[in-house]
Phi, psi and omega in degrees: 000136182291138180291147174257009177273119179261120184246134171246120178262114183254138182214142174302318182058047176251310181303318186289346178261337191234351186235112191304316179302323177286323180299321182294323184276323183231067185298333178260359179104148177302321182298327180290318181296312180294315182298319179297319179295314182296325177297324179289344176269016176065037171258150179271107192248135169237146174246154180211149182225163188303318189272004171285158175306132183057028182058023182075005185245064176291167177303320180298315180295311182297321183292336179260358182276124174274321180222131178253121176260128192233123172237124178212163180204276192278344187241026182301327181290345180277349178290126185295139182297326180291329175290320177301318179298320179294318178297316180301315179297319180295321179296314179300335180261011169124347179291137177278156179225127175250116185259113185256130171050239187286000170295351173294348175257008183286158178302317185292320181291319178298322178295319180291326183274326183074021179226178181289334184061021182292155180220175161254154185208164178201136174257104181217013179050049184261162180295139172237131175242116183262109182273135179273116182268338180232085184292346180259011181275146178304328182288335182257010181302132176084004180260164175271206183288329180203165171245130180246128178246129186291328181212125178208163170284141179273133165245135182232157176286147019270137174260115189278076176227160175297158175303132183285163170297317181219137170256113189255328183218149173224138181259144168245139180245154183302330179282352174114345183281162171236165180203140174285099194260354176216108184224151177242150176221160170235132175229116187062233177264358185267142178256139186234135173236126178256122185232115193293312191293158175137037178297143188294340179253015174246146183279033188301319184279008167262357179278124186295328179289321177296315179296325178295320177301316180297315179298315178300319182292328176297313178298319180296319187277347183297139179296145177280123183291140174077019179287158181296134178275122181293150179252130180238166175090187182289132181227156175278148181292149176283334179246159180289133179256000000 
């Protein structure tokens, strides 16, 4: 049966066009690799990039998107503020958001968190071991005790974000640091998953376990159809006063 979950995979698509190490690993773009995998999981996938009109996120695209997967890095400041406002409104009204790697510095994530979202970091192609803290969570379904990546960019604590609803994964790096690498949040009716790995010059999105986490998180973050619509504002009493 065809999935009714509509996913939009958004990517800056700058490194893959202008930076040879990224071009070699993702010649068609990070969004294509993720999008192709999600399509094989019977999800309805659209891709969008920064330099398309309206960043590929027109009202039509956003209104039909159940879950938005976001990868950004060097050009986050170029994302139009009015588009960020539209995304924010959609999340509050139920659209899911999957925040990948350096998208933790994006305008939309900072707006949702209300903090700087700052981290410490290092590029040294070091081993990352992502430990699964909640093996019974829908996002970690089908995974083992940990995911090991041979080479990744290091992110280290302190990560300046509010305490998450759930801490699902934590990373250890070869240099000694740790990082809260899989966390969930709720904003309004929208569910958010922050997933740390995914440096543009590492083959992380060719790793089947990493892709499985993204697919699982899409299913987790998708809005539940037919949920009760909340009522706001002044209302009449149900009983006689």
